[in-house]
N, C-alpha and C positions, 0 to 999 in steps of 0.2 A: 568416421573412424571407429566409434563405439556402437554404431547402429546394430551391428550383429552381436553385440554383447550387452543386452539390455540391463542385466543385473549390475554389471560394472558401471555402466552409464548412470543408472539410478543412484548407485553408491557415491559416485563422484558428485552428483548434484546434491544429495542429502548431506554428505559430510562437509563439502565446501560451504554450503549455505549455512549450516549449523556453526561452523567455525567463524564465518563472517559475522553472523548475528552476535555471537559471544564477543568477538574482538571489538565490534562496534560499541559494545556496552562498556568496555574498559578503556577504549582509546578514542580520541577525537582528532581528526586531521586539522592541524593548526588551531585547535580549540574551537572549531566551527562545526556546529551540529549539522547544518545543511550540507557543507562540503564533505563531512564524514559520511553522511547518507549517500551522497553522490558516488563517493569512492567505494564504500563497502557494499552498497546495495545495488549499484548500477554498473559502474565501470569495471570492477573486478569480475562480477558474474558475466558481464558482456565479454570480457577477455577470455574467461573460461570457455564460453560457448564457441568463440571464434578460434582460439589457439589450442585448447585441449580437446574439446569435443569436435571441432572442425565442422560446425553446423552453421546454418543461416539464422541470424538473430531474428529474422522475420517469422520464423517458425516458433519463436518464443514470445509471440504477442506484439512484437514491434512492427506493427503494420496497421493500416487504417481499418482493415477488416470489413465486416458488415456494418458500415457506419450508420445506415438508417435504423437498424435494430439497436445500435449503440445509443443513438439519440433518444429512442423510445425508452430504453432502460434508464437513461439519465433523467429524463423528465419524470418518470414514475418514481425513481429512487429519491430524487430531490423533493418531490411533492410529499411522499410518505414521511421522509425524515424531517421535513419542516415542521410537521405536526408534533413529532416526538421531541424535537429540539425546543419548541416553545414550552413544553412541559418540563423538560430537564433543566432548562435555564433557571427555573425557580427553585431548584434543589441546591442547597447551600454547598454541598460537596462539589457540584459541577461549576457553580459560580466561582468558587475559590480556585479551582484548577484551570478553568478556561478564561476567566475574566482577565482582561489585559488593560493596564493603564495606557498602553500605547494607543489603543483604539478609542480612548475617551478624550484624546486631545484633538488638536486641529492640524497636526503635522501630516499632510497628505503624502509627502515624500516617504516618510517612515512607514506609512500604511501601505503604499504601493510596494515598497521593498519587502514588507512582511508577506503580502499576497504572493509576490513572485517567488520568494524563498519557500513559502509553503507549497507552491505548485511544484517546484523542483524537488522538494523533499518527498512529496506524494508520488511523483513519477519514480523516484528511486525506490521508495518503500513498496510500491505496487509491483515494480519490476522483479524484485527478489522473490516475492511471494507468488504473485499471479503470473509473472513471466517465467523466471528461471525455474521455480519449483513446480508450479501448476502445469504449464505447457511442457516443461522438461520431463515431468514424471507421468504425464497422461498416457504416453505410449506403453509404459511398463505396467501402470496400475489402473488405467482406465479412469472412470469417474471417481474412484476412491482417492485419486490425487486431489480432489476438491477438499476432502477432509484431512488429508496428510498435511497440506500446506496451511490449513486453518489452525492446526494445533500450535506450531511455533508462532503464528500470527497472534493468537490469543495470549500466549505466554509473554510475548513482547509488550503487551499492554499492562503488565503488572506495574503498579504504582499510580495508575489512573483510577478514577472513581470505580468502586467495586461493581456497580451495576453495569457500567460500560464494559469492564473487563470480562464479566461473565457472558455478556452478549456477543463478544467478538468472535467466538468460534462459529457462531451462526452467521454473523456479519461477514466474516472471512469466507465462509462457504458461499454466501450469496454473491459476493464480489467475484468469486471464482466461476460460479455458474454463468453470471453475466458475461464475463470475458470469454469463456468457452463458446457461448452462444454467438458472441460478436466476433470471435477469432482475433481479438485484440485486447491489450491491457488498457487502452485509452478510456473506455467507459468507466472502469473502476478508478482510474486516476482522477478523472474529472468529478465523479460522484464523491469520492473520498475527499478531494480538495474542497468541493462545495460544502459537504457536511461539516468538515472541520471549521471552515471559515464562518459558516452560519452559527456554529456552536460558540465560537469566540465572540462574534458580534452580539449574539443573544445574551451570553453570560456577562459581557462587558456593559451592556445597557440595562441589565436587570436591576 
């Protein structure tokens, strides 16, 4: 519907994603952070793609894509970040933010719930930035879309450790590059999920 009006299409994606990010900051669906992420970052953008833009969600990274390349990126990304996380886990600011009493106990059910909720959260988080914004804006802005989506991604990290927040514009761009190469958001979902989980485990055991 908007393929022949690229400026209007880009405006819809930019405005709606900005409003969703702001709204999610002030409101939580049923007081649940994971459910809110699913609604604001995944379901509503998906509805905009299908109902408003009338496009195929698979063109926004919801596909398996070049899965072999995705696996390679995953292995490289996790290996690189594992070294960084070992160092960061010793920094007090990171220990205080990521350390979780939940992971110091023996309640395996709560741990599994935490891991699954984190995965759902990361799927939603990656979809609005790397799916909706990156793949949605690529046609209009080309590779510049990598940096366009990295800006709000970095801003959304305010409140986290300063070093992490400063690095996220580059991390967000790296995730975007990986997804464009893989033609899917799945690599960044899995890498982001793995990085966060490793950080929590490392900080909790430090």
